[in-house]
C-alpha positions, 0 to 999 in steps of 0.5 A: 651436484651433477644430478641436480644440475641435470635436473634443472637443465632438463626442466628448463629444456622441457619449458622451452620446449613447450614454449617452442623456444628450443633452437639446436645452438641453445647452450641450455640445450647443450648442457642438458644433453651433457653430463659432467664427466661424460666425454663420449659423443653418444653420451652427450647427444652428439656434443663432447666436452671438446664441443663445449671447449670449441664453443669457448667455455674455458678457453680465454681466446674464445668470445663466449667463455665465461664472464669477462674471460674468466675461464682463461685460467683453465685453458681448454681443459675439463676444469674449463668446461666445468666452469663454463658450465657453472657460468652458464647455470649462473646466467640462467639463474640470473634470467630466472631471477629476473623472470621471477621479479618480472612476475612479482611486478606483474603480480603487484600491478595485477593486485593493484588494478584488482584493488582499484576495480574492487574499489570501483565495484564497491563504489558502483555497488554503493550507488546501486544500493542507494538507487535500490533504496530510492526505488524502495522508498518510492514503491513504499510511498506509492504503496502507502498512497494506493492503500490510503486511496483504497480505504478512502474508497471503501469508506466512501462506498460504505457511507454511500451504502449507509445513505442508501439504507437511510434513504430506503428506511425514510421512504419506507417510514413516509410510506407508512405514515401516509398510509396511517394518515389516510386511515386516521383522517376519516375517524380522527380528523384533528389527530390526523392534522397533527400527524400530518404535520409532524406534531406529537401532541398529547398522547404522542400522536406523531410518534416515531414519525415526528422527525419527518418533514410535513405531509404535503398539504398538511398545513392547508388541512389544518386551516380547513379543520380550524375553520370547521371547529370555529363554525360548530363551536364559535370562538378562535381555535388553533390546531398546532404544537400545543394541540387544540386550543381555544375549545369550550367545554364539551357541554357548552359546545353541545348546547351551541351546536344544538342551537343551530351552529352546526351548519356553518363552515361547510360542516352541515353533516351531523355525523361529520360534525360529531366525528370532528367535535369528539376528535378535537375534545379527544386530543385537547391541549397540552397541560397549561395551554388549554383544555386536556384531552378526554376519552370519547366515551366521556365526551359523549356522556357530557354532550348527551347530558345537555342535548336532545336525543338524536342531535349529537 
């Protein structure tokens, strides 16, 4: 037991030395340097059993002996000193127990505070999570809106590109139609009028240009052409959606022309008159609306049969 007590006291002494709490008169310091059964002063670091007895251990008359003077039964004997030593160890044990209890309390408080801090951190993390989710939703909404705007912009740009392409194609078709009209007007004036008006007529005069608006001045040109045919043939002649209506037969037209009607209406030149007549009879009218169109050779054959040579 002496060895165990010595070890315990030595451990306590080391702890207090580290804490700077060692004083020369500490009882624990005395007991650390004292072994049970050691009576020589050099073995106890300068303190003998009599020193302990002088301090009051085991002496009923001493103020520091035992709990309530419990060491008086042993007087100033070695047994009293040993009892004092045991009482000192008991007191140290109580102090250690108190320190252990205080550490447990500190630990409990620390754990409680830690739990509260963790709870606060958990709540704070939940708030952060909510904010993060809100920010994420906002970013996703913004990204979606930007993507939609991008698609709408691309669609608008694509539509602009298609409109530009259509405008180019339309301008190209108008230029081509104007070129064809200029060439046609000198050789087939009636068909050129229908073409300028955007009317297909017999044989598809307008063709792929029927969806285009009329060429500027087409209606005026049509009126002038109608007047020229009326001057040559007489009667009421119209050029329009149904083709050329009001035409007589080529034979009657040739007879009337040879009788001197070909000089009225500003159509005095024989070549122009022949071109105008062959164009009108060549176009003709739609079925059910007038005389159908004829080939140029057939028109000339019928005219030749009733007119003197050199007239038409």
